PyMOL commands that place a pseudoatom at each C-alpha (Angstrom):
pseudoatom trace, name=CA, resn=MET, resi=1, chain=A, elem=C, hetatm=0, pos=[27.475, -16.221, -14.541]
pseudoatom trace, name=CA, resn=ALA, resi=2, chain=A, elem=C, hetatm=0, pos=[30.692, -14.348, -14.746]
pseudoatom trace, name=CA, resn=ALA, resi=3, chain=A, elem=C, hetatm=0, pos=[33.766, -16.066, -13.188]
pseudoatom trace, name=CA, resn=VAL, resi=4, chain=A, elem=C, hetatm=0, pos=[35.141, -12.750, -11.913]
pseudoatom trace, name=CA, resn=GLU, resi=5, chain=A, elem=C, hetatm=0, pos=[33.094, -9.649, -10.990]
pseudoatom trace, name=CA, resn=VAL, resi=6, chain=A, elem=C, hetatm=0, pos=[34.408, -6.263, -9.632]
pseudoatom trace, name=CA, resn=GLU, resi=7, chain=A, elem=C, hetatm=0, pos=[32.360, -3.155, -9.014]
pseudoatom trace, name=CA, resn=ARG, resi=8, chain=A, elem=C, hetatm=0, pos=[33.305, 0.152, -7.515]
pseudoatom trace, name=CA, resn=THR, resi=9, chain=A, elem=C, hetatm=0, pos=[31.393, 3.403, -6.662]
pseudoatom trace, name=CA, resn=HIS, resi=10, chain=A, elem=C, hetatm=0, pos=[33.003, 6.564, -7.860]
pseudoatom trace, name=CA, resn=ALA, resi=11, chain=A, elem=C, hetatm=0, pos=[32.298, 10.262, -7.484]
pseudoatom trace, name=CA, resn=LEU, resi=12, chain=A, elem=C, hetatm=0, pos=[33.835, 11.309, -10.790]
pseudoatom trace, name=CA, resn=PRO, resi=13, chain=A, elem=C, hetatm=0, pos=[31.967, 13.085, -13.567]
pseudoatom trace, name=CA, resn=LEU, resi=14, chain=A, elem=C, hetatm=0, pos=[30.662, 10.526, -16.120]
pseudoatom trace, name=CA, resn=ASP, resi=15, chain=A, elem=C, hetatm=0, pos=[32.972, 11.595, -18.817]
pseudoatom trace, name=CA, resn=GLU, resi=16, chain=A, elem=C, hetatm=0, pos=[36.061, 11.316, -16.571]
pseudoatom trace, name=CA, resn=ALA, resi=17, chain=A, elem=C, hetatm=0, pos=[34.954, 7.847, -15.353]
pseudoatom trace, name=CA, resn=ILE, resi=18, chain=A, elem=C, hetatm=0, pos=[34.556, 6.741, -19.061]
pseudoatom trace, name=CA, resn=ARG, resi=19, chain=A, elem=C, hetatm=0, pos=[37.947, 8.236, -19.889]
pseudoatom trace, name=CA, resn=ARG, resi=20, chain=A, elem=C, hetatm=0, pos=[39.642, 6.305, -17.024]
pseudoatom trace, name=CA, resn=ALA, resi=21, chain=A, elem=C, hetatm=0, pos=[37.895, 3.005, -17.841]
pseudoatom trace, name=CA, resn=GLN, resi=22, chain=A, elem=C, hetatm=0, pos=[38.779, 3.253, -21.571]
pseudoatom trace, name=CA, resn=GLY, resi=23, chain=A, elem=C, hetatm=0, pos=[42.377, 4.142, -20.388]
pseudoatom trace, name=CA, resn=LEU, resi=24, chain=A, elem=C, hetatm=0, pos=[42.495, 1.090, -18.073]
pseudoatom trace, name=CA, resn=LEU, resi=25, chain=A, elem=C, hetatm=0, pos=[41.493, -1.360, -20.841]
pseudoatom trace, name=CA, resn=GLU, resi=26, chain=A, elem=C, hetatm=0, pos=[43.870, 0.292, -23.487]
pseudoatom trace, name=CA, resn=THR, resi=27, chain=A, elem=C, hetatm=0, pos=[46.749, 0.160, -21.044]
pseudoatom trace, name=CA, resn=LEU, resi=28, chain=A, elem=C, hetatm=0, pos=[46.239, -3.469, -20.512]
pseudoatom trace, name=CA, resn=ARG, resi=29, chain=A, elem=C, hetatm=0, pos=[45.877, -4.123, -24.231]
pseudoatom trace, name=CA, resn=GLU, resi=30, chain=A, elem=C, hetatm=0, pos=[49.185, -2.344, -24.857]
pseudoatom trace, name=CA, resn=LYS, resi=31, chain=A, elem=C, hetatm=0, pos=[51.077, -3.997, -22.014]
pseudoatom trace, name=CA, resn=ARG, resi=32, chain=A, elem=C, hetatm=0, pos=[49.700, -7.537, -22.715]
pseudoatom trace, name=CA, resn=PRO, resi=33, chain=A, elem=C, hetatm=0, pos=[48.849, -7.717, -26.367]
pseudoatom trace, name=CA, resn=GLU, resi=34, chain=A, elem=C, hetatm=0, pos=[49.235, -11.486, -26.324]
pseudoatom trace, name=CA, resn=LEU, resi=35, chain=A, elem=C, hetatm=0, pos=[46.263, -11.729, -23.870]
pseudoatom trace, name=CA, resn=VAL, resi=36, chain=A, elem=C, hetatm=0, pos=[43.915, -8.858, -24.808]
pseudoatom trace, name=CA, resn=LYS, resi=37, chain=A, elem=C, hetatm=0, pos=[43.117, -9.160, -28.614]
pseudoatom trace, name=CA, resn=ASP, resi=38, chain=A, elem=C, hetatm=0, pos=[40.098, -6.834, -28.983]
pseudoatom trace, name=CA, resn=VAL, resi=39, chain=A, elem=C, hetatm=0, pos=[38.394, -4.006, -27.195]
pseudoatom trace, name=CA, resn=GLU, resi=40, chain=A, elem=C, hetatm=0, pos=[35.109, -2.489, -28.399]
pseudoatom trace, name=CA, resn=TRP, resi=41, chain=A, elem=C, hetatm=0, pos=[33.052, 0.527, -26.870]
pseudoatom trace, name=CA, resn=SER, resi=42, chain=A, elem=C, hetatm=0, pos=[29.589, 1.503, -27.275]
pseudoatom trace, name=CA, resn=ALA, resi=43, chain=A, elem=C, hetatm=0, pos=[28.962, 4.852, -29.034]
pseudoatom trace, name=CA, resn=ASP, resi=44, chain=A, elem=C, hetatm=0, pos=[28.491, 6.629, -25.676]
pseudoatom trace, name=CA, resn=GLY, resi=45, chain=A, elem=C, hetatm=0, pos=[31.510, 4.982, -24.079]
pseudoatom trace, name=CA, resn=THR, resi=46, chain=A, elem=C, hetatm=0, pos=[29.701, 3.576, -21.118]
pseudoatom trace, name=CA, resn=GLU, resi=47, chain=A, elem=C, hetatm=0, pos=[29.975, -0.066, -22.115]
pseudoatom trace, name=CA, resn=GLY, resi=48, chain=A, elem=C, hetatm=0, pos=[32.927, -1.974, -23.386]
pseudoatom trace, name=CA, resn=ILE, resi=49, chain=A, elem=C, hetatm=0, pos=[33.795, -5.552, -24.313]
pseudoatom trace, name=CA, resn=ALA, resi=50, chain=A, elem=C, hetatm=0, pos=[37.349, -6.981, -24.099]
pseudoatom trace, name=CA, resn=ARG, resi=51, chain=A, elem=C, hetatm=0, pos=[38.185, -10.310, -25.610]
pseudoatom trace, name=CA, resn=GLY, resi=52, chain=A, elem=C, hetatm=0, pos=[41.411, -12.295, -25.569]
pseudoatom trace, name=CA, resn=GLN, resi=53, chain=A, elem=C, hetatm=0, pos=[43.086, -15.452, -24.890]
pseudoatom trace, name=CA, resn=GLY, resi=54, chain=A, elem=C, hetatm=0, pos=[40.636, -17.476, -22.774]
pseudoatom trace, name=CA, resn=PHE, resi=55, chain=A, elem=C, hetatm=0, pos=[38.346, -14.682, -21.588]
pseudoatom trace, name=CA, resn=GLU, resi=56, chain=A, elem=C, hetatm=0, pos=[35.582, -12.053, -22.429]
pseudoatom trace, name=CA, resn=GLY, resi=57, chain=A, elem=C, hetatm=0, pos=[34.987, -9.147, -20.150]
pseudoatom trace, name=CA, resn=ARG, resi=58, chain=A, elem=C, hetatm=0, pos=[32.262, -6.601, -20.138]
pseudoatom trace, name=CA, resn=LEU, resi=59, chain=A, elem=C, hetatm=0, pos=[32.811, -3.251, -18.532]
pseudoatom trace, name=CA, resn=GLN, resi=60, chain=A, elem=C, hetatm=0, pos=[29.981, -0.782, -17.606]
pseudoatom trace, name=CA, resn=VAL, resi=61, chain=A, elem=C, hetatm=0, pos=[30.316, 2.765, -16.442]
pseudoatom trace, name=CA, resn=THR, resi=62, chain=A, elem=C, hetatm=0, pos=[27.400, 4.591, -14.831]
pseudoatom trace, name=CA, resn=GLU, resi=63, chain=A, elem=C, hetatm=0, pos=[27.097, 7.978, -13.150]
pseudoatom trace, name=CA, resn=SER, resi=64, chain=A, elem=C, hetatm=0, pos=[28.016, 6.363, -9.814]
pseudoatom trace, name=CA, resn=THR, resi=65, chain=A, elem=C, hetatm=0, pos=[29.651, 3.001, -10.448]
pseudoatom trace, name=CA, resn=VAL, resi=66, chain=A, elem=C, hetatm=0, pos=[32.056, 1.110, -12.615]
pseudoatom trace, name=CA, resn=GLY, resi=67, chain=A, elem=C, hetatm=0, pos=[32.090, -2.584, -12.989]
pseudoatom trace, name=CA, resn=ILE, resi=68, chain=A, elem=C, hetatm=0, pos=[33.480, -5.493, -14.932]
pseudoatom trace, name=CA, resn=GLU, resi=69, chain=A, elem=C, hetatm=0, pos=[32.356, -9.081, -15.378]
pseudoatom trace, name=CA, resn=ILE, resi=70, chain=A, elem=C, hetatm=0, pos=[34.750, -11.524, -16.914]
pseudoatom trace, name=CA, resn=ASP, resi=71, chain=A, elem=C, hetatm=0, pos=[34.045, -15.015, -18.173]
pseudoatom trace, name=CA, resn=LEU, resi=72, chain=A, elem=C, hetatm=0, pos=[37.138, -17.218, -18.004]
pseudoatom trace, name=CA, resn=ASN, resi=73, chain=A, elem=C, hetatm=0, pos=[37.695, -20.413, -19.857]
pseudoatom trace, name=CA, resn=LEU, resi=74, chain=A, elem=C, hetatm=0, pos=[38.628, -23.560, -18.068]
pseudoatom trace, name=CA, resn=MET, resi=75, chain=A, elem=C, hetatm=0, pos=[42.371, -23.003, -18.506]
pseudoatom trace, name=CA, resn=LEU, resi=76, chain=A, elem=C, hetatm=0, pos=[42.289, -19.648, -16.711]
pseudoatom trace, name=CA, resn=ARG, resi=77, chain=A, elem=C, hetatm=0, pos=[39.818, -20.541, -13.914]
pseudoatom trace, name=CA, resn=PRO, resi=78, chain=A, elem=C, hetatm=0, pos=[42.719, -21.770, -11.513]
pseudoatom trace, name=CA, resn=PHE, resi=79, chain=A, elem=C, hetatm=0, pos=[44.053, -18.089, -11.767]
pseudoatom trace, name=CA, resn=LYS, resi=80, chain=A, elem=C, hetatm=0, pos=[40.679, -16.639, -10.766]
pseudoatom trace, name=CA, resn=LYS, resi=81, chain=A, elem=C, hetatm=0, pos=[41.929, -15.353, -7.289]
pseudoatom trace, name=CA, resn=LYS, resi=82, chain=A, elem=C, hetatm=0, pos=[44.987, -13.679, -8.772]
pseudoatom trace, name=CA, resn=ILE, resi=83, chain=A, elem=C, hetatm=0, pos=[42.977, -12.058, -11.618]
pseudoatom trace, name=CA, resn=LEU, resi=84, chain=A, elem=C, hetatm=0, pos=[40.282, -10.881, -9.147]
pseudoatom trace, name=CA, resn=ALA, resi=85, chain=A, elem=C, hetatm=0, pos=[43.086, -9.275, -6.808]
pseudoatom trace, name=CA, resn=THR, resi=86, chain=A, elem=C, hetatm=0, pos=[44.738, -7.603, -9.788]
pseudoatom trace, name=CA, resn=LEU, resi=87, chain=A, elem=C, hetatm=0, pos=[41.480, -6.086, -11.039]
pseudoatom trace, name=CA, resn=GLU, resi=88, chain=A, elem=C, hetatm=0, pos=[40.469, -5.069, -7.577]
pseudoatom trace, name=CA, resn=ARG, resi=89, chain=A, elem=C, hetatm=0, pos=[43.716, -3.167, -7.132]
pseudoatom trace, name=CA, resn=LYS, resi=90, chain=A, elem=C, hetatm=0, pos=[43.631, -1.534, -10.530]
pseudoatom trace, name=CA, resn=PHE, resi=91, chain=A, elem=C, hetatm=0, pos=[39.991, -0.403, -9.909]
pseudoatom trace, name=CA, resn=ASP, resi=92, chain=A, elem=C, hetatm=0, pos=[40.957, 1.083, -6.623]
pseudoatom trace, name=CA, resn=GLU, resi=93, chain=A, elem=C, hetatm=0, pos=[43.926, 2.832, -8.214]
pseudoatom trace, name=CA, resn=THR, resi=94, chain=A, elem=C, hetatm=0, pos=[41.974, 4.056, -11.164]
pseudoatom trace, name=CA, resn=PHE, resi=95, chain=A, elem=C, hetatm=0, pos=[38.661, 5.209, -9.564]
pseudoatom trace, name=CA, resn=GLU, resi=96, chain=A, elem=C, hetatm=0, pos=[39.569, 6.658, -6.259]
for i in range(1, 96): cmd.bond("trace and resi %d" % i, "trace and resi %d" % (i + 1))
show_as sticks, trace
zoom trace
């Protein structure tokens, strides 16, 4: 089971939701390259995997939802609440 899960509904066209989701992960990778080492997307852009220092996250975009599940290693689990709050804020800002 994922240590952190966030899901939001959206009313965006699918291609716009995908663009925003990809932008969110790319921005994180650019701002924190020491944490986010790798981001891979499926051919249609609806699923992404981000890997980094102590975590692996899976992001999925559908016609009406966007969600992320992140597995944290034991070193990051004490920061779960802060990570969850940050993700919720970023999802709210990105997919309103």
